[in-house]
Residue frames as a rotation matrix with the C-alpha (Angstrom) as fourth column:
MET 1
0.136 -0.598 0.790 13.08
-0.548 -0.710 -0.443 -82.42
0.825 -0.373 -0.424 -100.96
ALA 2
0.550 0.139 0.824 12.31
-0.816 0.302 0.494 -84.67
-0.180 -0.943 0.279 -98.04
LYS 3
0.978 -0.205 0.031 13.86
0.206 0.940 -0.271 -87.59
0.027 0.271 0.962 -99.90
ALA 4
0.333 -0.901 0.279 17.14
0.094 -0.263 -0.960 -85.70
0.938 0.346 -0.003 -100.35
LYS 5
0.152 -0.228 0.962 17.19
-0.896 -0.443 0.037 -84.82
0.418 -0.867 -0.271 -96.65
LYS 6
0.840 0.233 0.489 16.67
-0.445 0.812 0.378 -88.46
-0.309 -0.535 0.786 -95.77
ILE 7
0.794 -0.607 -0.042 19.55
0.392 0.563 -0.728 -89.54
0.466 0.561 0.684 -98.07
ILE 8
0.077 -0.771 0.633 21.87
-0.338 -0.617 -0.711 -86.93
0.938 -0.159 -0.308 -96.48
GLU 9
0.375 0.131 0.918 20.86
-0.927 0.018 0.376 -88.09
0.033 -0.991 0.128 -92.99
ASN 10
0.991 0.013 0.136 21.53
-0.015 1.000 0.012 -91.71
-0.136 -0.014 0.991 -93.95
LEU 11
0.493 -0.865 0.093 24.96
0.296 0.066 -0.953 -90.81
0.818 0.497 0.289 -95.32
GLN 12
-0.003 -0.483 0.875 25.85
-0.703 -0.621 -0.346 -88.86
0.711 -0.617 -0.338 -92.17
ASN 13
0.641 0.296 0.708 24.67
-0.733 0.508 0.452 -91.74
-0.225 -0.809 0.543 -89.97
ASN 14
0.940 -0.336 -0.054 26.68
0.283 0.859 -0.427 -94.24
0.190 0.386 0.903 -92.03
LYS 15
0.234 -0.888 0.396 29.69
-0.106 -0.428 -0.898 -91.99
0.966 0.169 -0.194 -91.69
LYS 16
0.114 -0.135 0.984 29.35
-0.959 -0.273 0.073 -92.01
0.259 -0.952 -0.161 -87.91
GLU 17
0.791 0.306 0.529 28.80
-0.474 0.855 0.213 -95.76
-0.387 -0.420 0.821 -87.80
ASN 18
0.853 -0.483 0.199 31.62
0.512 0.698 -0.501 -96.73
0.103 0.529 0.842 -90.20
PRO 19
0.586 -0.687 -0.430 35.12
0.014 -0.523 0.852 -95.71
-0.810 -0.505 -0.297 -88.99
ASN 20
-0.142 -0.656 0.741 36.63
0.820 0.342 0.460 -96.62
-0.555 0.673 0.489 -92.37
ILE 21
0.583 0.416 0.698 34.96
0.747 -0.613 -0.258 -93.60
0.321 0.672 -0.667 -93.93
LYS 22
0.949 -0.272 -0.162 36.85
-0.136 -0.812 0.567 -91.27
-0.286 -0.516 -0.807 -91.57
ILE 23
0.121 -0.948 0.294 40.12
0.240 0.315 0.918 -93.05
-0.963 -0.041 0.266 -92.40
LEU 24
-0.020 -0.075 0.997 39.42
0.986 0.165 0.032 -92.74
-0.167 0.983 0.070 -96.13
GLU 25
0.878 0.361 0.315 38.54
0.408 -0.908 -0.095 -89.06
0.252 0.211 -0.944 -95.80
ASP 26
0.695 -0.692 -0.196 41.79
-0.201 -0.449 0.871 -88.41
-0.690 -0.566 -0.451 -93.91
GLU 27
-0.129 -0.750 0.649 43.76
0.560 0.485 0.672 -90.31
-0.819 0.450 0.357 -96.55
ASN 28
0.360 0.361 0.860 42.01
0.922 -0.275 -0.271 -88.37
0.139 0.891 -0.432 -99.29
LYS 29
0.998 0.006 -0.059 42.88
0.021 -0.966 0.259 -85.09
-0.055 -0.259 -0.964 -97.57
ASN 30
0.325 -0.943 0.067 46.52
-0.043 0.056 0.997 -86.19
-0.945 -0.327 -0.022 -97.17
LEU 31
-0.129 -0.344 0.930 46.76
0.859 0.430 0.278 -87.18
-0.496 0.835 0.240 -100.85
LYS 32
0.724 0.435 0.535 45.27
0.642 -0.709 -0.292 -83.86
0.252 0.555 -0.793 -101.93
ASN 33
0.855 -0.472 -0.216 47.89
-0.226 -0.712 0.665 -82.06
-0.467 -0.520 -0.715 -99.81
GLN 34
-0.018 -0.897 0.441 50.70
0.286 0.418 0.862 -84.12
-0.958 0.142 0.249 -101.35
LEU 35
0.165 0.177 0.970 49.36
0.983 0.056 -0.177 -83.37
-0.086 0.983 -0.164 -104.82
TYR 36
0.974 0.213 0.080 49.29
0.214 -0.977 -0.007 -79.65
0.077 0.024 -0.997 -104.02
LEU 37
0.511 -0.853 -0.108 52.92
-0.239 -0.261 0.935 -79.78
-0.826 -0.452 -0.337 -102.82
LYS 38
-0.175 -0.566 0.805 54.03
0.642 0.555 0.529 -81.68
-0.747 0.609 0.267 -105.95
GLU 39
0.550 0.423 0.720 52.25
0.824 -0.417 -0.384 -79.19
0.138 0.804 -0.578 -108.22
ASN 40
0.949 -0.261 -0.175 54.11
-0.184 -0.914 0.362 -76.36
-0.254 -0.311 -0.916 -106.46
GLU 41
0.141 -0.951 0.275 57.39
0.002 0.278 0.961 -78.22
-0.990 -0.135 0.041 -106.86
ILE 42
0.027 -0.051 0.998 56.72
0.935 0.353 -0.007 -78.75
-0.352 0.934 0.057 -110.59
ASN 43
0.867 0.351 0.354 55.90
0.458 -0.841 -0.288 -75.05
0.197 0.412 -0.890 -111.04
GLU 44
0.706 -0.684 -0.185 59.14
-0.323 -0.544 0.775 -74.06
-0.630 -0.487 -0.605 -109.24
MET 45
-0.110 -0.762 0.638 61.16
0.388 0.558 0.734 -76.41
-0.915 0.328 0.235 -111.45
LYS 46
0.375 0.317 0.871 59.51
0.927 -0.107 -0.360 -75.00
-0.021 0.942 -0.334 -114.59
LEU 47
1.000 -0.008 -0.027 60.44
-0.006 -0.997 0.071 -71.50
-0.027 -0.071 -0.997 -113.44
LYS 48
0.329 -0.942 0.067 64.06
-0.206 -0.003 0.978 -72.56
-0.922 -0.336 -0.195 -112.79
ILE 49
-0.082 -0.319 0.944 64.28
0.800 0.544 0.254 -74.15
-0.595 0.776 0.211 -116.24
LYS 50
0.717 0.421 0.556 62.86
0.675 -0.618 -0.403 -71.00
0.174 0.664 -0.727 -117.82
ASN 51
0.914 -0.385 -0.131 65.35
-0.289 -0.841 0.456 -68.80
-0.286 -0.379 -0.880 -115.93
ASN 52
0.097 -0.942 0.322 68.32
-0.184 0.301 0.936 -71.06
-0.978 -0.150 -0.144 -116.77
LYS 53
0.748 0.289 0.598 67.43
0.460 0.424 -0.780 -71.44
-0.479 0.859 0.184 -120.44
ASN 54
0.911 -0.388 0.139 69.91
-0.156 -0.636 -0.756 -68.74
0.382 0.667 -0.640 -121.47
LYS 55
0.504 -0.748 0.432 72.72
-0.760 -0.147 0.634 -70.12
-0.410 -0.648 -0.642 -119.30
PHE 56
0.743 -0.276 0.610 73.66
0.406 0.910 -0.082 -72.95
-0.533 0.308 0.788 -121.63
VAL 57
0.200 -0.816 -0.542 77.09
-0.489 -0.562 0.667 -72.54
-0.849 0.132 -0.512 -123.16
SER 58
0.898 -0.015 -0.440 78.28
-0.417 0.295 -0.860 -73.16
0.143 0.955 0.258 -126.67
PHE 59
0.743 -0.662 0.101 81.17
0.598 0.723 0.345 -75.61
-0.301 -0.196 0.933 -126.96
ASP 60
0.277 -0.646 0.711 83.06
0.696 -0.375 -0.612 -72.95
0.662 0.665 0.346 -128.93
ASP 61
0.581 -0.004 0.814 82.99
-0.361 -0.897 0.254 -70.62
0.729 -0.441 -0.523 -125.91
VAL 62
0.955 -0.267 0.131 84.82
0.003 0.447 0.895 -73.12
-0.298 -0.854 0.427 -123.65
MET 63
0.565 -0.825 -0.013 88.58
-0.186 -0.112 -0.976 -72.69
0.804 0.553 -0.217 -123.51
VAL 64
0.730 -0.462 -0.503 91.69
0.673 0.363 0.644 -73.36
-0.115 -0.809 0.577 -121.44
ILE 65
0.734 -0.580 0.354 94.23
-0.433 -0.801 -0.415 -70.71
0.524 0.151 -0.838 -120.51
ASN 66
0.493 -0.668 -0.558 97.70
0.714 0.677 -0.179 -71.93
0.497 -0.310 0.811 -119.59
PHE 67
0.915 -0.182 0.361 99.24
-0.345 -0.818 0.460 -70.05
0.212 -0.545 -0.811 -116.67
GLU 68
0.330 -0.872 -0.360 102.96
0.774 0.469 -0.427 -70.00
0.541 -0.138 0.830 -115.97
SER 69
0.966 -0.103 -0.237 104.78
0.085 -0.739 0.668 -68.07
-0.244 -0.666 -0.705 -113.29
THR 70
0.625 -0.780 -0.037 108.19
-0.536 -0.395 -0.746 -66.52
0.567 0.486 -0.665 -113.79
ASP 71
-0.150 -0.693 0.705 109.57
-0.977 0.214 0.003 -68.56
-0.153 -0.689 -0.709 -110.88
SER 72
-0.500 -0.007 -0.866 108.27
-0.537 0.787 0.304 -71.78
0.679 0.617 -0.397 -112.56
SER 73
-0.932 0.193 0.306 106.11
-0.181 0.484 -0.856 -72.71
-0.313 -0.854 -0.416 -109.55
ILE 74
0.079 0.995 0.067 102.91
-0.256 0.086 -0.963 -72.55
-0.964 0.059 0.261 -111.63
HIS 75
-0.915 -0.065 -0.399 102.19
-0.403 0.221 0.888 -74.52
0.031 0.973 -0.229 -114.80
GLU 76
-0.603 0.775 0.187 98.41
0.312 0.445 -0.839 -74.82
-0.734 -0.448 -0.510 -114.83
GLY 77
-0.852 0.472 0.225 95.61
0.143 -0.204 0.969 -74.91
0.503 0.858 0.106 -117.38
ILE 78
-0.729 0.661 -0.180 92.40
0.038 -0.224 -0.974 -73.24
-0.684 -0.716 0.138 -116.19
GLN 79
-0.535 0.648 0.542 89.07
0.831 0.290 0.474 -73.95
0.149 0.704 -0.694 -117.88
CYS 80
-0.546 0.382 -0.745 86.96
0.135 -0.838 -0.529 -70.90
-0.827 -0.390 0.406 -118.60
LEU 81
0.371 0.704 0.606 84.61
0.850 0.005 -0.526 -69.20
-0.374 0.710 -0.597 -121.03
ARG 82
-0.410 -0.507 0.758 85.45
0.807 -0.589 0.043 -66.47
0.425 0.629 0.650 -123.51
THR 83
0.237 0.641 0.730 82.92
0.164 -0.767 0.620 -64.30
0.958 -0.027 -0.287 -121.70
ASP 84
0.612 -0.104 -0.784 84.55
0.790 0.125 0.600 -64.71
0.035 -0.987 0.159 -118.26
THR 85
0.854 -0.445 0.270 86.37
-0.440 -0.894 -0.083 -61.68
0.278 -0.048 -0.959 -116.93
PHE 86
0.036 -0.920 -0.390 90.06
-0.106 0.385 -0.917 -62.24
0.994 0.074 -0.084 -116.36
ALA 87
-0.433 -0.155 0.888 89.45
-0.850 -0.258 -0.460 -61.59
0.300 -0.954 -0.020 -112.64
GLU 88
0.620 0.712 0.330 87.11
-0.772 0.629 0.095 -64.62
-0.140 -0.313 0.939 -112.53
VAL 89
0.759 -0.417 -0.500 89.74
0.031 0.790 -0.612 -66.84
0.651 0.449 0.612 -114.13
GLU 90
-0.271 -0.874 0.403 92.40
-0.401 -0.278 -0.873 -65.41
0.875 -0.398 -0.275 -111.83
GLU 91
0.043 0.381 0.924 90.23
-0.999 0.039 0.031 -66.40
-0.025 -0.924 0.382 -108.84
ARG 92
0.947 0.290 -0.136 90.08
-0.302 0.949 -0.085 -70.00
0.104 0.122 0.987 -110.14
LEU 93
0.246 -0.942 -0.229 93.87
0.040 0.246 -0.969 -69.98
0.968 0.229 0.098 -110.33
TYR 94
-0.421 -0.409 0.809 94.09
-0.710 -0.406 -0.575 -68.74
0.564 -0.817 -0.120 -106.73
GLN 95
0.613 0.667 0.424 91.76
-0.790 0.515 0.331 -71.51
0.002 -0.538 0.843 -105.60
LYS 96
0.884 -0.354 -0.305 94.47
0.256 0.913 -0.319 -73.95
0.392 0.204 0.897 -106.70
TYR 97
-0.166 -0.985 -0.041 97.46
0.755 -0.100 -0.648 -71.79
0.634 -0.139 0.761 -105.72
ASP 98
0.757 0.623 -0.194 96.28
0.577 -0.500 0.646 -69.98
0.305 -0.601 -0.738 -102.61
GLU 99
0.174 -0.781 -0.600 99.81
0.806 -0.237 0.543 -68.85
-0.566 -0.578 0.588 -101.70
PHE 100
-0.708 -0.428 0.561 99.68
0.694 -0.570 0.440 -66.40
0.132 0.701 0.701 -104.65
ARG 101
0.269 0.946 0.183 96.46
0.846 -0.323 0.425 -64.75
0.461 0.040 -0.886 -103.47
ASN 102
0.832 0.082 -0.549 98.10
0.450 -0.679 0.580 -62.36
-0.325 -0.730 -0.602 -100.98
ILE 103
-0.340 -0.939 -0.054 100.86
0.603 -0.262 0.753 -61.30
-0.721 0.224 0.655 -103.34
ASN 104
0.335 0.379 -0.863 100.63
-0.391 -0.777 -0.493 -58.36
-0.858 0.502 -0.112 -105.72
ASN 105
-0.292 -0.383 0.876 100.59
0.532 0.697 0.482 -60.06
-0.795 0.607 0.000 -109.13
MET 106
0.016 0.267 -0.963 100.51
-0.743 -0.642 -0.190 -58.85
-0.669 0.719 0.188 -112.70
PHE 107
0.166 0.121 0.979 99.57
0.405 0.897 -0.180 -60.96
-0.899 0.426 0.100 -115.69
THR 108
-0.230 -0.291 -0.929 100.91
-0.709 -0.604 0.364 -60.56
-0.667 0.742 -0.067 -119.21
PHE 109
0.338 0.339 0.878 99.96
0.438 0.769 -0.466 -62.05
-0.833 0.542 0.111 -122.53
ASN 110
0.450 -0.253 0.856 101.87
0.880 -0.035 -0.473 -61.58
0.150 0.967 0.207 -125.78
GLY 111
-0.538 -0.827 0.162 103.98
0.761 -0.559 -0.327 -58.88
0.361 -0.053 0.931 -124.14
GLY 112
-0.401 0.463 0.790 101.00
-0.246 -0.886 0.394 -56.79
0.882 -0.036 0.469 -122.98
ILE 113
-0.969 0.117 0.218 99.39
-0.208 0.088 -0.974 -56.38
-0.133 -0.989 -0.061 -119.58
ILE 114
-0.552 0.823 -0.134 96.03
0.592 0.501 0.632 -58.07
0.587 0.270 -0.763 -119.12
LEU 115
-0.625 0.472 0.622 93.14
-0.620 -0.784 -0.028 -55.90
0.474 -0.403 0.783 -117.98
ARG 116
-0.994 0.081 0.075 91.54
0.009 0.738 -0.674 -57.82
-0.110 -0.670 -0.735 -115.10
PHE 117
-0.390 0.920 -0.045 87.95
0.004 -0.047 -0.999 -56.59
-0.921 -0.390 0.014 -115.46
LYS 118
-0.059 0.341 -0.938 87.68
-0.992 -0.128 0.016 -57.12
-0.114 0.931 0.346 -119.20
ASN 119
0.746 0.349 0.567 86.58
-0.322 0.935 -0.152 -60.49
-0.583 -0.069 0.810 -120.45
LEU 120
-0.015 -0.830 0.558 88.95
0.255 0.537 0.804 -62.89
-0.967 0.154 0.204 -122.19
LYS 121
0.334 0.213 0.918 87.62
0.934 0.053 -0.352 -62.04
-0.124 0.976 -0.182 -125.63
GLU 122
0.988 0.065 0.139 88.21
0.080 -0.991 -0.107 -58.32
0.130 0.117 -0.985 -125.00
ASN 123
0.468 -0.880 0.081 91.76
-0.494 -0.185 0.849 -59.14
-0.733 -0.437 -0.522 -123.84
ASN 124
0.452 -0.198 -0.870 92.24
-0.850 0.201 -0.488 -61.12
0.271 0.959 -0.077 -127.13
ILE 125
-0.561 -0.571 0.599 93.04
-0.728 0.685 -0.029 -64.29
-0.394 -0.453 -0.800 -125.17
ARG 126
0.234 0.600 -0.765 92.17
-0.872 0.478 0.108 -67.48
0.430 0.642 0.635 -127.03
ASN 127
0.954 0.205 0.218 92.03
-0.277 0.878 0.391 -71.18
-0.111 -0.434 0.894 -126.24
GLY 128
0.709 -0.705 -0.025 95.46
0.695 0.704 -0.147 -72.58
0.121 0.087 0.989 -125.37
ASP 129
0.450 -0.561 0.694 97.16
-0.074 -0.799 -0.597 -69.19
0.890 0.218 -0.401 -124.96
LYS 130
0.006 -0.572 -0.820 99.88
0.910 0.344 -0.233 -68.84
0.416 -0.745 0.522 -122.34
VAL 131
0.730 0.229 0.643 99.54
-0.077 -0.908 0.412 -66.17
0.679 -0.350 -0.646 -119.63
ILE 132
-0.255 -0.906 -0.337 102.56
0.507 0.171 -0.845 -65.23
0.824 -0.386 0.415 -117.54
LEU 133
0.869 0.446 -0.213 102.17
0.384 -0.339 0.859 -64.44
0.311 -0.829 -0.466 -113.84
LEU 134
-0.195 -0.915 0.354 104.67
0.313 -0.400 -0.861 -61.84
0.930 -0.057 0.364 -112.60
LYS 135
0.393 0.221 -0.892 105.09
0.919 -0.070 0.388 -61.25
0.023 -0.973 -0.231 -108.87
ILE 136
0.301 -0.264 0.916 105.41
0.108 -0.945 -0.308 -57.54
0.948 0.192 -0.256 -108.16
GLU 137
0.128 -0.361 -0.924 107.70
0.955 0.295 0.017 -57.04
0.267 -0.885 0.383 -105.17
């Protein structure tokens, strides 16, 4: 027991006498902190990957809807997914043609009115279909 105490005392004395030990201890503490931060970052990324796993899209779900206005000022293809609501696609159109945003518009497809809050599949709109924008005055 006395031998162990003497070894501990020697180590503590060496620590006081050698400034490099303090520097190494500080560096060790800093590296442990960095490791802890990186482990947290890895765990956050794993969680994001797990949460986004179901957000990948099948190539078959990607489509383009061709918009035309009755006054011929719009001829635009908008990329979208079959599962997008028509209102979401309409918003993408307005991002390109902002002047149509504050106008009361109606959209038709194959002679029928499109229901804005149904998705494209429910509205029977397929890739390459033409949607007509009608300004309601």
